[in-house]
C-alpha positions as CSV (number, residue, x, y, z in Angstrom):
1,X,-43.6,-197.7,129.8
2,X,-47.3,-196.6,130.0
3,X,-49.0,-196.4,126.6
4,X,-52.4,-195.3,125.6
5,X,-53.7,-196.5,122.2
6,X,-56.6,-194.4,120.9
7,X,-58.6,-196.6,118.6
8,X,-59.1,-200.4,118.6
9,X,-59.4,-201.0,114.9
10,X,-57.0,-203.1,113.0
11,X,-53.9,-201.0,113.7
12,X,-54.7,-200.0,117.2
13,X,-55.7,-203.4,118.5
14,X,-52.7,-205.3,117.0
15,X,-50.2,-202.6,118.0
16,X,-51.6,-202.4,121.5
17,X,-51.5,-206.1,122.0
18,X,-48.0,-206.4,120.7
19,X,-46.7,-203.5,122.8
20,X,-48.2,-205.1,125.9
21,X,-46.5,-208.4,124.9
22,X,-43.2,-206.5,125.0
23,X,-43.9,-205.7,128.7
24,X,-45.4,-202.3,128.4
25,X,-48.5,-201.3,130.2
26,X,-51.1,-200.6,127.5
27,X,-54.7,-199.2,127.7
28,X,-56.7,-199.4,124.4
29,X,-59.4,-196.7,124.2
30,X,-62.4,-196.7,121.9
31,X,-65.7,-194.8,121.9
32,X,-67.6,-197.9,120.7
33,X,-68.9,-199.3,124.0
34,X,-70.1,-202.6,122.4
35,X,-66.6,-203.2,120.9
36,X,-64.9,-202.5,124.3
37,X,-67.4,-204.8,126.1
38,X,-66.7,-207.5,123.6
39,X,-62.9,-207.1,123.9
40,X,-63.2,-207.4,127.7
41,X,-64.9,-210.7,127.1
42,X,-62.2,-211.8,124.8
43,X,-64.2,-211.4,121.6
44,X,-62.2,-209.9,118.7
45,X,-63.8,-207.3,116.4
46,X,-61.6,-208.5,113.5
47,X,-60.2,-211.8,112.3
48,X,-56.4,-211.9,112.5
49,X,-54.5,-215.2,113.1
50,X,-53.1,-215.3,116.7
51,X,-54.7,-212.1,117.9
52,X,-57.2,-213.6,120.2
53,X,-54.6,-215.6,122.1
54,X,-52.2,-212.7,122.2
55,X,-54.9,-210.4,123.7
56,X,-56.0,-213.0,126.2
57,X,-52.4,-213.7,127.4
58,X,-51.7,-210.0,128.1
59,X,-55.0,-209.3,129.6
60,X,-54.4,-212.2,132.0
61,X,-50.9,-210.8,132.7
62,X,-52.4,-207.4,133.7
63,X,-50.5,-205.5,130.9
64,X,-53.5,-204.9,128.6
65,X,-56.8,-203.3,129.3
66,X,-59.7,-201.6,127.5
67,X,-61.8,-198.6,128.2
68,X,-64.2,-196.1,126.6
69,X,-62.9,-193.4,128.9
70,X,-60.2,-191.5,127.0
71,X,-59.2,-189.4,130.1
72,X,-58.8,-192.6,132.1
73,X,-56.7,-194.2,129.4
74,X,-54.4,-191.1,128.8
75,X,-53.9,-190.2,132.4
76,X,-50.3,-190.9,133.3
77,X,-49.3,-192.2,129.9
78,X,-45.8,-191.7,128.7
79,X,-46.9,-192.1,125.1
80,X,-50.3,-191.7,123.5
81,X,-50.7,-193.3,120.1
82,X,-53.5,-192.2,117.7
83,X,-54.7,-195.1,115.7
84,X,-58.1,-194.1,114.5
85,X,-59.5,-194.5,111.0
86,X,-58.6,-192.2,108.1
87,X,-61.1,-193.3,105.4
88,X,-61.3,-191.7,102.0
89,X,-63.4,-188.6,102.2
90,X,-66.6,-188.7,100.2
91,X,-66.6,-186.6,97.1
92,X,-62.9,-185.8,96.7
93,X,-60.8,-188.9,97.9
94,X,-58.8,-187.0,100.4
95,X,-58.1,-188.8,103.7
96,X,-60.8,-187.9,106.2
97,X,-58.9,-186.6,109.3
98,X,-61.9,-185.9,111.4
99,X,-61.2,-188.7,113.9
100,X,-57.5,-187.8,114.1
101,X,-58.1,-184.2,114.9
102,X,-60.9,-185.0,117.4
103,X,-58.6,-187.4,119.1
104,X,-55.8,-184.8,119.3
105,X,-58.2,-182.3,121.0
106,X,-59.4,-184.9,123.5
107,X,-55.9,-186.0,124.3
108,X,-54.8,-182.5,125.0
109,X,-57.7,-182.1,127.5
110,X,-56.8,-185.4,129.2
111,X,-53.1,-185.1,129.6
112,X,-51.9,-185.1,133.2
113,X,-48.2,-184.8,132.7
114,X,-45.4,-184.8,130.0
115,X,-46.2,-187.1,127.1
116,X,-45.4,-187.9,123.5
117,X,-48.3,-188.0,121.2
118,X,-47.6,-190.4,118.3
119,X,-49.7,-190.6,115.1
120,X,-49.9,-194.2,114.0
121,X,-52.8,-193.7,111.6
122,X,-52.0,-193.4,108.0
123,X,-52.2,-189.6,107.4
124,X,-51.2,-187.1,104.7
125,X,-48.0,-185.1,104.9
126,X,-48.4,-182.2,107.3
127,X,-50.9,-183.9,109.6
128,X,-48.5,-184.1,112.5
129,X,-48.0,-180.3,112.3
130,X,-51.7,-179.8,112.6
131,X,-52.0,-182.3,115.5
132,X,-49.3,-180.4,117.4
133,X,-51.1,-177.1,116.7
134,X,-54.4,-178.4,117.9
135,X,-52.9,-179.8,121.1
136,X,-51.1,-176.5,121.9
137,X,-54.2,-174.6,121.1
138,X,-56.3,-176.7,123.4
139,X,-53.7,-177.1,126.2
140,X,-51.1,-174.3,125.9
141,X,-49.2,-175.4,129.0
142,X,-49.0,-179.1,128.1
143,X,-45.5,-180.6,127.9
144,X,-46.1,-182.5,124.6
145,X,-44.0,-183.7,121.7
146,X,-45.7,-185.0,118.6
147,X,-44.3,-187.8,116.4
148,X,-45.2,-189.9,113.4
149,X,-44.8,-193.6,113.5
150,X,-46.6,-195.2,110.5
151,X,-47.5,-198.9,110.6
152,X,-46.5,-201.4,107.9
153,X,-48.7,-204.4,108.9
154,X,-50.1,-206.9,106.4
155,X,-53.5,-208.2,107.3
156,X,-53.2,-211.9,108.0
157,X,-49.6,-211.5,109.1
158,X,-49.8,-208.5,111.3
159,X,-48.4,-209.9,114.5
160,X,-45.4,-211.3,112.8
161,X,-44.9,-208.1,110.9
162,X,-45.1,-206.1,114.1
163,X,-42.6,-208.3,116.0
164,X,-40.3,-208.9,113.1
165,X,-40.4,-205.7,111.0
166,X,-38.3,-204.8,108.0
167,X,-38.0,-201.4,109.6
168,X,-39.5,-199.0,112.1
169,X,-40.0,-195.5,110.9
170,X,-40.2,-192.7,113.4
171,X,-40.7,-189.0,112.4
172,X,-39.6,-186.8,115.3
173,X,-38.9,-183.1,115.8
174,X,-37.0,-183.3,119.1
175,X,-34.8,-185.3,121.4
176,X,-37.6,-186.2,123.8
177,X,-39.8,-188.0,121.3
178,X,-36.8,-189.8,119.8
179,X,-35.6,-191.1,123.2
180,X,-39.1,-192.3,124.1
181,X,-39.7,-194.1,120.9
182,X,-36.3,-195.7,121.2
183,X,-37.3,-197.0,124.6
184,X,-40.7,-198.3,123.4
185,X,-39.1,-200.1,120.5
186,X,-36.0,-201.3,122.4
187,X,-37.2,-205.0,122.4
188,X,-37.3,-204.9,118.5
189,X,-34.1,-202.9,118.2
190,X,-32.2,-205.6,120.2
191,X,-33.1,-207.9,117.3
192,X,-31.5,-205.4,115.0
193,X,-34.7,-204.2,113.4
194,X,-33.7,-200.9,111.8
195,X,-35.1,-197.9,113.6
196,X,-35.1,-195.1,111.1
197,X,-35.5,-191.6,112.5
198,X,-36.7,-188.8,110.1
199,X,-38.7,-185.6,110.3
200,X,-42.4,-186.0,110.8
201,X,-43.3,-184.9,107.2
202,X,-40.8,-187.4,105.8
203,X,-42.2,-190.3,107.9
204,X,-45.7,-189.4,106.6
205,X,-44.6,-189.5,103.0
206,X,-42.7,-192.8,103.5
207,X,-45.9,-194.6,104.4
208,X,-47.8,-193.4,101.3
209,X,-44.8,-193.9,99.0
210,X,-44.3,-197.5,100.2
211,X,-47.9,-198.5,99.6
212,X,-48.0,-196.7,96.2
213,X,-44.9,-198.6,95.1
214,X,-46.3,-202.0,96.2
215,X,-49.6,-201.2,94.4
216,X,-47.5,-200.4,91.4
217,X,-45.7,-203.7,91.4
218,X,-49.0,-205.6,91.6
219,X,-50.5,-203.6,88.8
220,X,-47.4,-203.9,86.7
221,X,-47.4,-207.7,86.8
222,X,-51.1,-207.8,86.1
223,X,-50.6,-205.9,82.9
224,X,-47.7,-208.2,82.0
225,X,-50.0,-211.1,82.6
226,X,-52.4,-209.7,80.0
227,X,-49.5,-209.4,77.5
228,X,-48.5,-213.0,78.3
229,X,-52.0,-214.3,77.5
230,X,-51.9,-212.4,74.2
231,X,-48.5,-213.6,73.0
232,X,-48.5,-217.1,74.5
233,X,-46.1,-216.7,77.5
234,X,-46.4,-217.7,81.1
235,X,-46.6,-214.9,83.6
236,X,-45.6,-217.1,86.5
237,X,-42.2,-217.8,84.9
238,X,-41.9,-214.1,83.9
239,X,-42.5,-213.2,87.6
240,X,-40.0,-215.6,88.8
241,X,-37.5,-214.5,86.1
242,X,-37.6,-210.9,87.1
243,X,-38.1,-211.5,90.8
244,X,-34.8,-213.3,91.0
245,X,-33.2,-210.0,90.2
246,X,-32.2,-208.6,93.7
247,X,-33.0,-205.1,92.5
248,X,-36.6,-206.1,91.9
249,X,-37.4,-209.0,94.3
250,X,-40.1,-211.6,94.1
251,X,-42.7,-210.1,96.5
252,X,-45.9,-208.5,95.1
253,X,-45.3,-210.0,91.7
254,X,-48.1,-212.5,91.7
255,X,-50.7,-211.8,88.9
256,X,-54.3,-211.8,90.0
257,X,-57.6,-209.9,89.9
258,X,-56.2,-206.6,91.3
259,X,-55.5,-205.2,94.7
260,X,-58.0,-204.3,97.3
261,X,-58.2,-203.9,101.1
262,X,-58.0,-201.1,103.6
263,X,-54.7,-199.6,102.5
264,X,-53.7,-199.6,98.9
265,X,-56.9,-198.2,97.3
266,X,-57.3,-195.5,100.0
267,X,-53.7,-194.6,100.3
268,X,-52.9,-194.3,96.6
269,X,-56.0,-192.0,96.2
270,X,-55.0,-189.9,99.2
271,X,-51.4,-189.6,97.8
272,X,-52.8,-188.4,94.5
273,X,-55.0,-185.8,96.2
274,X,-52.0,-184.5,98.2
275,X,-49.9,-184.2,95.0
276,X,-52.8,-182.5,93.2
277,X,-53.0,-179.9,96.0
278,X,-49.3,-179.3,95.6
279,X,-49.5,-179.2,91.8
280,X,-47.0,-182.1,91.6
281,X,-48.3,-184.7,89.1
282,X,-47.9,-188.3,90.0
283,X,-48.7,-189.9,86.7
284,X,-47.5,-193.4,87.5
285,X,-49.6,-193.6,90.6
286,X,-52.6,-192.1,88.7
287,X,-52.3,-194.9,86.1
288,X,-52.0,-197.6,88.7
289,X,-55.3,-196.5,90.3
290,X,-57.1,-196.4,87.0
291,X,-55.7,-199.7,85.8
292,X,-56.5,-201.5,89.0
293,X,-60.1,-200.2,89.1
294,X,-60.7,-201.4,85.6
295,X,-59.0,-204.8,86.2
296,X,-61.5,-206.0,88.8
297,X,-64.5,-205.7,86.5
298,X,-62.4,-207.1,83.6
299,X,-62.1,-210.3,85.7
300,X,-65.8,-210.6,85.6
301,X,-65.7,-210.4,81.8
302,X,-62.9,-213.1,81.8
303,X,-65.3,-215.5,83.6
304,X,-68.0,-214.7,81.1
305,X,-65.7,-215.5,78.2
306,X,-64.6,-218.7,79.8
307,X,-68.3,-219.7,79.9
308,X,-68.6,-219.2,76.1
309,X,-69.7,-215.5,76.4
310,X,-73.1,-216.1,78.0
311,X,-73.9,-216.4,81.7
312,X,-77.5,-215.4,81.7
313,X,-79.5,-217.9,83.8
314,X,-76.3,-219.7,84.8
315,X,-74.8,-220.2,88.2
316,X,-71.3,-219.2,89.0
317,X,-69.6,-220.4,92.2
318,X,-66.9,-218.1,93.7
319,X,-64.3,-219.3,96.3
320,X,-62.9,-216.5,98.4
321,X,-64.6,-213.1,98.9
322,X,-62.1,-211.2,101.1
323,X,-59.5,-209.1,99.4
324,X,-56.8,-211.5,100.6
325,X,-56.6,-214.7,102.7
326,X,-56.4,-214.8,106.6
327,X,-58.6,-211.8,107.0
328,X,-62.3,-211.1,107.1
329,X,-61.8,-207.7,105.4
330,X,-64.1,-207.0,102.4
331,X,-63.0,-203.4,101.8
332,X,-62.5,-202.9,98.0
333,X,-62.2,-206.6,97.5
334,X,-62.0,-207.6,93.8
335,X,-64.8,-210.1,94.5
336,X,-67.3,-207.2,94.8
337,X,-66.7,-205.9,91.3
338,X,-66.4,-209.4,89.8
339,X,-69.8,-210.4,91.3
340,X,-71.4,-207.2,90.2
341,X,-70.1,-207.7,86.6
342,X,-71.5,-211.3,86.6
343,X,-74.8,-210.3,88.0
344,X,-75.1,-207.5,85.4
345,X,-74.8,-210.2,82.8
346,X,-77.6,-212.3,84.4
347,X,-75.6,-214.8,86.4
348,X,-76.7,-216.3,89.8
349,X,-73.9,-216.3,92.3
350,X,-73.0,-218.8,95.0
351,X,-70.0,-218.1,97.2
352,X,-67.9,-219.5,100.0
353,X,-65.3,-217.8,102.2
354,X,-63.6,-219.3,105.3
355,X,-63.9,-216.1,107.4
356,X,-65.5,-213.3,105.4
357,X,-69.1,-214.4,105.0
358,X,-70.5,-212.1,107.7
359,X,-68.7,-209.0,106.3
360,X,-69.6,-210.0,102.8
361,X,-73.3,-210.1,103.7
362,X,-73.1,-206.3,104.4
363,X,-71.7,-205.4,100.9
364,X,-73.1,-208.1,98.5
365,X,-76.7,-208.5,97.4
366,X,-78.5,-211.5,95.9
367,X,-75.6,-213.9,96.7
368,X,-76.2,-217.4,98.1
369,X,-73.5,-218.1,100.8
370,X,-72.4,-221.7,101.2
371,X,-70.8,-223.6,104.0
372,X,-67.9,-225.1,102.1
373,X,-66.3,-225.1,98.6
374,X,-68.1,-228.2,97.4
375,X,-71.5,-226.8,98.4
376,X,-70.8,-223.7,96.3
377,X,-69.6,-225.8,93.3
378,X,-72.4,-228.3,93.4
379,X,-74.5,-227.9,90.2
380,X,-72.8,-224.6,89.2
381,X,-71.8,-223.9,85.6
382,X,-68.3,-222.7,86.6
383,X,-66.1,-222.5,89.6
384,X,-64.0,-219.3,90.1
385,X,-61.2,-219.0,92.6
386,X,-60.9,-215.3,93.6
387,X,-58.9,-215.4,96.9
388,X,-56.1,-217.8,97.6
389,X,-57.1,-219.2,101.0
390,X,-55.0,-222.2,102.0
391,X,-58.0,-224.6,102.0
392,X,-58.5,-223.9,98.3
393,X,-55.0,-225.2,97.5
394,X,-55.9,-228.9,97.8
395,X,-59.4,-229.2,96.4
396,X,-60.4,-232.6,95.1
397,X,-60.5,-231.6,91.5
398,X,-62.0,-234.9,90.5
399,X,-64.9,-234.2,92.8
400,X,-65.2,-230.7,91.6
401,X,-65.4,-231.9,88.0
402,X,-68.0,-234.4,89.0
403,X,-70.4,-232.0,90.8
404,X,-70.1,-229.0,88.4
405,X,-72.8,-228.8,85.8
406,X,-70.2,-227.6,83.4
407,X,-66.5,-228.5,84.0
408,X,-65.1,-225.0,84.0
409,X,-62.5,-223.7,86.4
410,X,-61.4,-220.1,86.4
411,X,-58.4,-219.7,88.6
412,X,-57.7,-216.0,89.2
413,X,-54.8,-216.8,91.5
414,X,-53.0,-219.5,89.5
415,X,-53.2,-222.0,92.3
416,X,-53.5,-224.9,90.0
417,X,-51.9,-225.8,86.7
418,X,-53.6,-226.6,83.4
419,X,-52.2,-230.1,83.6
420,X,-53.8,-230.8,87.0
421,X,-57.1,-229.4,85.8
422,X,-57.0,-231.4,82.5
423,X,-56.4,-234.7,84.4
424,X,-59.6,-234.1,86.3
425,X,-61.5,-233.2,83.1
426,X,-61.7,-229.5,83.8
427,X,-61.5,-226.7,81.3
428,X,-58.9,-224.4,83.0
429,X,-58.6,-220.6,82.7
430,X,-55.8,-219.0,84.7
431,X,-54.1,-215.6,84.7
432,X,-51.3,-214.8,82.2
433,X,-50.9,-218.4,81.1
434,X,-50.6,-220.0,77.7
435,X,-54.0,-220.9,76.3
436,X,-56.0,-218.9,78.8
437,X,-56.3,-215.6,77.0
438,X,-59.1,-213.3,78.2
């Protein structure tokens, strides 16, 4: 099968590489000449475990290539996937579909035969209808079907998620699109990955509803954590106790500093704007957005309280800047709001992140970036764990206590226990645990 992937961002590059690994012939298209030149040299624009090797293997096999020429990429393709960005629109929070619609017009002009155009970008309900209208307006005689195939990839585990999905959702309006997507995903279907066919509009809603529900689970357990701190309970045991219920499940029930990243903040806001346009209130999702936004800065105040209410002139060391481990993505990361809150109180910030430093430099000011956790902690008045990278799970706490100016550990991911910290002589402040009230 010949596939054109329009956009080499996170979704497009991972999807294109995985499709080529299934044996399909894939051309990834992007207007950014520097990005394409880098990809042709094997340099990845994002950090994702296993991606560099996967791309190199399929380029060497002749199944994966890159180009800035959309017409070249689309010519002869059986399927054209649109995987361009849909950022929040400035001013109103709606998803900005400028790139999606521009891609649709260019694809229409470039088609050389029958094809299925598949929207893989996260888009509001009704976008597929408009994409089809634009294509037919631009190329009235084109033999085209338009489908929706939302992605459900977690940054840091995207390749595994693509190859071993919980489900594949395909919104189609005709037999041709259905048959082509069945053929493309046949390697996964052989492993009994559920291939769920719906209408286009239903598929578009499924993506937003899934992300909003997961964001709700995170926000719910974070509020329960606050209650646990107030009444003297342990949120980790509460999470385990409710997660063992098969109707609830354990995933996304880990208390922390709030969600961030490229999906949950953007998608919950876009869903709210769609509901607002339709005059259908989504009060639960609205509360989730407000609570999560407030929580990030509240974590900065938690650090201040752990330092006896005064951080002016003091140094705070932060471990982990990206919104989650195994990515270099800083978009809407809790660390941004936490650092801002601490700086507003007069603190000096030193920080370390295994992969996110270069991205962090573009969004954080007046931060000293260190080469390892101990360099960040050396002489600091408190150490704060913000992102649960694996290398932070086995810190030498005795060494940490020795090099800190004040033996204060604020663990916003509950990696350690109070007992472990106490044995090293550290004053421990976790999330939702007995004796660590904010």
